[in-house]
C-alpha positions as CSV (number, residue, x, y, z in Angstrom):
1,M,56.9,-25.3,-123.3
2,L,60.2,-27.0,-123.8
3,P,63.6,-25.2,-123.5
4,P,65.2,-24.3,-126.8
5,D,67.8,-27.2,-126.7
6,Y,65.0,-29.7,-126.3
7,Q,62.9,-28.0,-129.1
8,R,65.8,-28.4,-131.5
9,I,66.3,-32.1,-130.6
10,L,62.5,-32.8,-131.0
11,A,62.5,-31.0,-134.4
12,A,65.5,-33.0,-135.6
13,V,63.8,-36.3,-134.7
14,R,60.6,-35.2,-136.4
15,Q,62.4,-34.3,-139.6
16,A,64.1,-37.7,-139.8
17,A,62.7,-40.2,-142.3
18,G,62.3,-42.8,-139.5
19,P,63.7,-43.8,-136.1
20,V,67.1,-42.3,-135.4
21,M,70.1,-43.1,-133.1
22,A,71.5,-40.4,-130.8
23,R,74.5,-40.2,-133.1
24,Q,72.3,-39.3,-136.1
25,V,70.5,-36.6,-134.1
26,G,73.9,-35.2,-133.1
27,E,75.0,-35.0,-136.7
28,M,71.7,-33.2,-137.6
29,L,72.4,-30.7,-134.8
30,G,76.0,-30.1,-135.6
31,V,77.4,-31.8,-132.4
32,D,80.9,-33.3,-132.6
33,I,79.9,-36.9,-132.4
34,S,83.4,-38.2,-132.4
35,V,83.8,-37.0,-128.8
36,R,81.8,-39.2,-126.4
37,G,81.6,-36.4,-123.9
38,K,79.5,-34.3,-126.3
39,L,77.3,-37.2,-127.4
40,E,76.3,-38.5,-124.0
41,P,74.6,-35.3,-122.8
42,L,72.6,-35.4,-126.0
43,R,71.6,-39.0,-125.3
44,G,70.5,-37.9,-121.8
45,K,68.3,-35.2,-123.2
46,L,66.7,-37.7,-125.6
47,V,66.0,-40.0,-122.7
48,R,64.4,-37.1,-120.8
49,L,62.2,-36.4,-123.7
50,V,61.2,-40.1,-123.7
51,D,60.5,-39.9,-119.9
52,R,58.3,-36.9,-120.4
53,G,56.3,-38.5,-123.3
54,W,57.6,-36.4,-126.2
55,L,59.6,-39.2,-127.8
56,R,59.5,-43.0,-127.8
57,K,62.6,-45.2,-127.5
58,L,62.5,-48.4,-129.4
59,T,64.0,-51.7,-128.2
60,D,67.0,-51.3,-130.5
61,G,68.0,-47.9,-128.9
62,R,66.6,-45.7,-131.7
63,F,64.3,-42.7,-131.0
64,T,61.1,-41.7,-132.7
65,T,58.2,-39.4,-132.2
66,C,55.1,-40.5,-130.4
67,L,52.2,-41.3,-132.6
């Protein structure tokens, strides 16, 4: 079971029409993306989801769900 923050991130990536950048996920979650200090923790959580096999990171830096 994933913590609530990670569940929200995973749901946002799943709802997207295709691969998304961390900035787009932040917009979907209501994070102030103009502040780098708010966006970097989100990017870290996305990478952790990749490391754990929940998401996949493409070579261009976008994130998508695992097939």
